[in-house]
C-alpha positions, 0 to 999 in steps of 0.5 A: 499499500502507498501512503504519506510517509513524511511532508518536506517543506520548502523554506527560504532560510533552513536554520530558522525554520529549524528553530521554529518547528522545534520550538511548536513541537513538530521537528520530528514530524516534518523534514525541511528543504532550503529553496526560494521558489516563487510562490505567491498566494495561497499555496493549496495546502494545509496541515492539521495538527489533530489533537486530544483536548482543547488545552493541547490546542492552546499549548501549540497555538501558543508555542506557535505564535511565540515563536513567531507564527502568525494567527489567521484564525483564533482558537474557538469553539465551533460545533465540530470542536476546538481549534485555531490556524496560524501561518508559519513564517516560512508560509506553511498553514497549520491548523491546530485542532480537537473534536474534544470540547472539554479536558480530561488532563494536562496539556500535554503538546502530543499530536494524535495526528498529523494531517496534509490537506491538499486543495484539488480543483476537482476532489473526484479526479484527484480521487481517482488519480491517487486510486491508480497510484496505489493509495486506498480511501479510508474515508469519502464525502462524495466530490467535497472530501476524501481522507486515504488510509495511512500507516502509523507514524505516517502523514494522514493524506487527505483532499479537500476542495481548494477554495473550501480549504482555502475558506477554512484556513482563512485565506484567498484561494488566489496563489501561483508559482510553486507549492513549495512542498513534496510528499515523500512516500512512494517508489517512482516519483510523480507529480498530480492533477494539482501540481504536488510532487512525490518523491522516493522516501529516504531509506 
């Protein structure tokens, strides 16, 4: 089974990005690659940290803001749970959220899952593209949202409509240039319908 083993973020300043992600507490969850590829506006993806309870959301958001992130959506309760959205200094978008609305213990800074949401122009077509490349669907809600099966400890890959994803992040959907993102986890490199590149995972 093909899965997204890891995410590589392309950042303008490697040392600064390493410091930020270590301060956030996700330095062991992502890889970084120095790059100044041209990019403007929304890059077409978000990364989500799914955690167990609201005080863990607060801990991650506070750490991100203290390390230099910009608040895009303040943390708040909603029908689905509790969460907020920040933008890292390198420009990547992070959503920190929980489906729980109350705390049942201390803020441990534990991550339950890391989800990479790709904004697809046509979710149905992108879903079929990934099925053809060996991924397996674990959840699907018509043409709106698709989540693929992931192995323990790997990134969870999901598809969402580009405009809906940008709205969820608090941004305009317009954007051009590089995604500044590479996904690792395949034997043969490919680029999907929306321009997201996959490469062979490091041994």
